[in-house]
N, C-alpha and C positions, 0 to 999 in steps of 0.2 A: 504493500500500500504506500509506504513512504517512498519507495523507488519510483512508483508511478507518479506521485505528486511532484517529486524532484524533476522527473523527466518532462512533465507538463510545464513546470515553471521554466526549465531550460528552453524548451521549444517556444514558449511565449516570449521570453527575452530575445532569443535569436531572431524570431519572426519580426519583433518590433525593430531590432537593429537593422535587419536586412531590408525591410520595407521602408525604413527611414532613409535609406540611401537613395541618391539620385542614380540615373541610368549609367552614368560614367563610373561612379564608385562601384556599382555592381559589376560592370564590365571589367574593370581593372582587377577586382578581387577574383573574378572567375578566371581571368588571364593568369594571375599569379598562382592559382590553384592547379594549373595544368601539371600533370605528373612529370612532363619533360622539363619543368622549371623547378623541380624539387630542390636542386642544389644550385640554382641560379640566383644572381643578384639583379634586382630590378629597381631602377630609379625612374619615377614617373611623376609628371605634374601636368595638369591642364588648367589654364588661367584665363579668365574672361577679361580681356583687355577693355571691353566696353564699360564695365562697371568696377573693375579692380578686384573682383572676387575670385577666390580659388574654387574651381569646379570639383576637382578630385586630385588626390596625391597618394603616392606610395613610395616610401623611402626617398622622398624628394630631395633630402639634404645629403644623400650618400654620394661621395665623390669617387667616380670609377672611370676607367678608360672608356672612351666613347667612339673611337675610330673617327671617321670622316666628318661627323657633325662638328668636330673641333674646328673645321674650316669656317664655321659661322663667326668665330671670334677673329680669325685672320681677315676675312673679307669685310666684316663690319668695322673693324679697327682701321683697316686701310682706307676705307671710304671716309671715316670720321677724321683720321689724323692726317692723311696725305691729300685727300680730296679726290673726287671722281675723275677730274681732268688731268691729274698729275701724270707725267710721263718720265720714266727712268731714262737716263742719258748715258751713252757711251761716247767718250771723247778721244779723239785721235790727235796725238802730238808728234812733233819732231824735236830732236835735241841738237840739230845741226843746221847748216846752211846749204842752199841749193846754188851750185855754180852755173855758169852760162851754158855748160854742156848737159845740164839736167841731172847732174850727180848730186844726190843728197849726202853730204858728208856727216853721217850720224845715223841714228836709229829712228824707226817709227815705233811709237808707243800706243798701245790700245789700253786706255784707262777705263776699266769696267765700272759700271754704276748699278749693277744688280738687275739688268734688264733680262727678264725671263722670256721675253717675246722674240729675241734675236734668232731669226731663222726658224721660228716655231711652226710646226705643222698646223697649229690652230689658227694662224694668221697668214699662211701662204698656201698656195696650191701645190700639189705634189709635183716635184721636179723644179720648183722655184725657190727652194729653201736657201739657195746661195745668191739670190738676187741682190741682197744687201751688200754682199762682197763685191759684186760687179759695180754697184754704185760707189762703193768706197774706192775701188781702183780708178774709176772714172774721175772721182774728185782729186785723187793724187796726180793723175795725168794732166788735169786742167791746171795744176800748180806747176807743171813743167817738169815733173820728176820722171826720169827715164832710167835711173840707176840709184840704188841705195847701198852705200858702202858698209853700213852696219847691219843690224838685225831688225826683225819684226818682234817686238817684245810685248807680250800680253800681261797686264797687271790687274789682278783682282784682289790685291792685298788689303784694300780698305774694307773688305768684308771678312777677312780672316780665312783660315784654311782648316776649319774644324772637319769639313767633309760631310758630316751628318749630325743631326741634333741628338741630344741625350735620349737614350731609351730605344734607339733604332736597332733592330735585330740584324745579325750577320746574314741571316737567310733572306733579308729584304734588300740589302744595299746593292747587290749586284744586279737586281732585277729592275725593270723599267720604272715601276712605281716607287723604287727606292733611290731614284736619282736625287742627289742632295743639292742644297742651295749653294750658290757661290757668287762672288763678285762679277765673274764672267760666266754667262750661260750661253749655250749655242745648241741649236737643233733639239731643244727641250732636254738637253743633257742625256739624250737617248743614243744607244748604239743598236742599230738594226742589223741583225745577222740572218743570212739566208743559207739554209741547209739543204743539201741533197740527201734524201733518205733512201734506205735500201728496200729491197723487194720482199725480204723475209723477216719474220719476227726475230729480234735480237741482233740484227745486222747493224753494222756501224753507220753512223751519219758523217757527212763531210761538210765542214764550213766552207761555203763557196765564195761569198762576198760579204762585205759589211758596208754600212753607211752610217757615219763617214768612215773612211779608211783611217785607222789609228796607228801611227808609227810605232814600231817596236812592241806591238801587242803580242803577248804570249797567251794562246788560247788552249786550255786543256779540255779536250772534248770527250766526255763519257756518256753522251746522249746516244741512245739506241733507237732503232726503227721498230715500231710495234703496231699491232692492230688496234689503234686508238683513233679517235676522231678529232682531237684537238691538241693544243700545246700542253704537254705535261712535263716540260723541262724547267729547270731552275738554274739561274746564273748566280755564281758566288764571286765576290771580289770587293776588296776594300777601296774606299775613295783614294784616288791618285795612284793606285797600284795597276801596273800593266799586266799583271797575272789575272786571268779570268778562268774560272772552273765551271763547267757545265755538266749537269747530270739530268736523269729522267728519260723521257721518251717523246718521240714525235711520230706522226702518222707515216706509214709506209708509202713508198712510190711517189715522192714529191721531188720535183727538180729544184725548187727554191722556197721551201717553207720558211716563213719569217718568224723570228723570235726577237723580242726586244729586251735589251738589258740597259744598264746605266753606262754612260760615257765616263771612262776612268778619270780624265783630266781635261775638263772643258776649257780651262785657261790656256793651256798649251795648244789644245786643239784649234782654238780660234786663231792663234798666231800661225799655226801650220796652214789653216785654210786660207788666210789672207796671203801668206807666202806663196801658196800654190796658185792662187788667182792672179797675183802679180806676175809670177813666172809665166803663166799661160798668156798673159797680155804683153810679154816682152820686156818687163821691168825686172832687172836682175837685183838680187839681194845678197850682198857679200857674206853675211854671217848667218843667214837662214832664220828660222823661227826659234824664239826663246820665250820663256815665261819667268816671271819674277820669283815664283816659288822654286822652280827647278834650279835657277841660277843663284838663289839666295840673294836677291837684289833689293831686299826690303830696306828702304832708307826714308826716314820721315822728311816731309817737305820737299819731296823730289821735284814736284812740278813748280819750279821757281822761274826766275826771269830767263834762265837758259833754255827753257822749253817754250815752244810756240804751238798754240793750239791750231790745228789745221782745219778741222771741222767737227761737228757734233752730230751723232746719230740719236734721234729720239725714238724711244720704244713706244709700245701701245699704251693707251690710257688705262689707269687703274680700274675704271668701271668695266672695261672690256676684259681685262685680265681676271677680274673678280667673277665675271659671268662664266668664263670657262672653268674657273676654280670650283664653283658650286655646281654648275650644270654637268660638267664632265668629271668632276672630282679629281682635278689635277694636283697631285701632291706637290710637285715642284713649284707651281704657281703660288700655292698657299704658303710654302716656306719662303719663297721669294718676297711675298708681300710683308711678312714679318721682318725679314732682313732689311727691306727698304725702309720700313718704319724706323728701325734702329739707326740706319745710315743717315736718314734725313734729320733725325732729331739730335744725333750725337756725333756723326761723322764716322761711326764704325758700325758696319752692317752685319754683325753676328746674330745668330738666333737668340742668344742669351740677352743681348742688348735690346733687340727688338721686342722680346717678351717683357722686359722690364718697362719699356715705354708703353706697351699695351696695358699692363697692369696699372701703371701710373695714371694713364688716361681714364680707365674705368673705375679706379678706386674711389673717385668722388661721385660716381653715378650708380654703382652696384655694390652689393655686399659680396666681397671677394673671399670671405672666410671659407677655407676649405677648397679653394680653386687652385689646382696645380697644373699649369701649362708648361710643357716641355718642348713642344713644337707647334707648328701652325697647321699641319695637315691631319694630325690624329694617328700617324703611323707609330708614334711612341706609345708603348704600353705603360709608361710612367706618368702619363697624363691622368689627372683626376678632376672630373667635371660632374656636377650634379644636375638633376632636372631643374632645381631652383636656379642655378647659374644660367642655364640656357633660357629659361622663361624670363628671367630678369633682363638678359641681353636683348631678347626679342621684344620685350615691352619697351625698353629704352629706344631701340631702333624704330619702333612704331611711331614715336613722337619726334624722331630726328628729322633734320632738313633733308637727310639722305634716305628717308623711309621708302619712297617709291623706287629709288635706284636699287636699294638693298633687296627689296622684294623682286625686282626684275632679274636678279642674279640667280634666283632659286627655281628649281624644277617644280613643275605642276603635276600632281598625281594623275596618271593615265594619259598625260599629254606630252611631257618633255623631259629631257635630261635623264638622270639616273632614276627618276620616278615614273618613267613612261609606261611601266607595267604595273605600278602600284595602284591598287583599287580600280583597275581598268574595268569599265562597264559596271561599276559599283557606286554606292552612294557617295563615296568620297572623291570620285573622279572630278577633277576641275575645282574642287573646293579646298584641297590640301596643297599648300605651297611650302615646301620644306627641303631640308638637306637630309640625305641618308648617310649611313655609315655602316661598314661591314668589314670585319676581320675575323680571323679564326676565333670562334667562341664569343664574338662581340657583334651585336646588331643594334642599330640606333636610328632614330628619326627625331628631328626637331624643326619646328617652323610654325606656320600660321594655318588656321582653318577658318574659312568663312562658312559658318554653319547655316543650315537651311532656315533657322529662326532669325537670322540676322546678326548673330553674335560673331565677334572676331575673337578667336581663341589662340593663345600662344600655348604650345604644348612641347613636351620632350619626353621621350622614352628611350632608355638604354638598358639592354639586357646583356649580362656577362655570364659565361659558363653554362649555357643551356646544353641539354643532352640530346637535342633533336637536330634535324637538318635545318639549314638556314631557310630553305623554301617553306618548310612546315611552320617555322616561327613567323615568317613574313605573313602567312595566311592568318595566323592568330592575331598579329598586330593589326592587320587590315580590319578585322572585326571591331577592334577598339577604335580605330580611326574612323570607320564608317559610323560608329555610334556618336562620335564627336561631331561628325559632319551634319547630323540631324538633331543635335542637342539644342 
């Protein structure tokens, strides 16, 4: 009898609590109760920007790695601190004089300014990545230069040579998505490799060509040909190292299967590319290509009265870089934006300095307690960001002068970018404007939802260490987002 009364009381209390919840609170509790999330960590918040009220939350103050939604901080900060119209600059100098015969008695210096768009595939058509080099050579020819006695020296030293932000994995850095930031970037800091694969399982593959050609590259190829349908290869290699190791498998019977890795040394590569373009145009360079890092030429205040600026190359606008950063989730662009912030504010474009400036800017606008930013792209697993942090950022950007520009950089569910398949033909299609994030055992979304009832909602959800497939988890998150879309 007593047990029955207790059971009835428990059911009454549970029913009162459950039915006292709104639809989103019910949805997030059902989500967290999934067996596949038993050992997972979830940080969630939905916030009604229209009236400033919290709709629902679950562990909203937990700071955890969030993968590519971290890019929201990089892009929002760049728009706010640098401005949408800001363009990074690459400056070309000479340290000598040009005689009547067209001989430059000295060197050409390429002074990097952190331009991630230089020769980028996102801003040029295929086959035209070197057009900027042709324009540079044309500018030098117009100055009357026909011979250079010295070298082509690339200098990205004002951004340092860390190579990769804190927390990046060895297994990431050699691959295309692990291309690190630098004072000089070129061709998206990517190395495109084309392999000839064999006709039988387990047969060897052969590296046929690369773009660009990297001088003195040593490639250790352990990739085999297998009965697979896609790229199952992995590239390993540290920044600035000319040793690259490749493992895994590629589909059989291909004459030129493309695999993308990271470019070992973008600074020297740019010097080499300009040297090649000059040579092809009939301009001789006595000492060939060099770089400040390789030659250990770091000297403060180098660009003094002995140097003459010949011309300046302007990169793409911050707003356009930010759009590709969020729409296509380009890690290099996110890292480059952080470094540019540091460079413009302090004169030194390291990741660490950039992040200091980001935190300094937001410290008067957001509660940054528990926020741990170690990079701009989210590739670092030492990042710690909570749903509270994301929703606070999104709320602040909603009233910023850059609000509409910021929203224009974000994918739309079922329509564009990395969200083109999210909530496709569902209630959330067209109503969710957000950034996604995905890494091994991490999935996240953060952004805005224009609900059917007219509410504007800021939301964030990050899940770590789930035990199901990423696709299964996406379906479960879609249910929650669809509920928000009609809230």
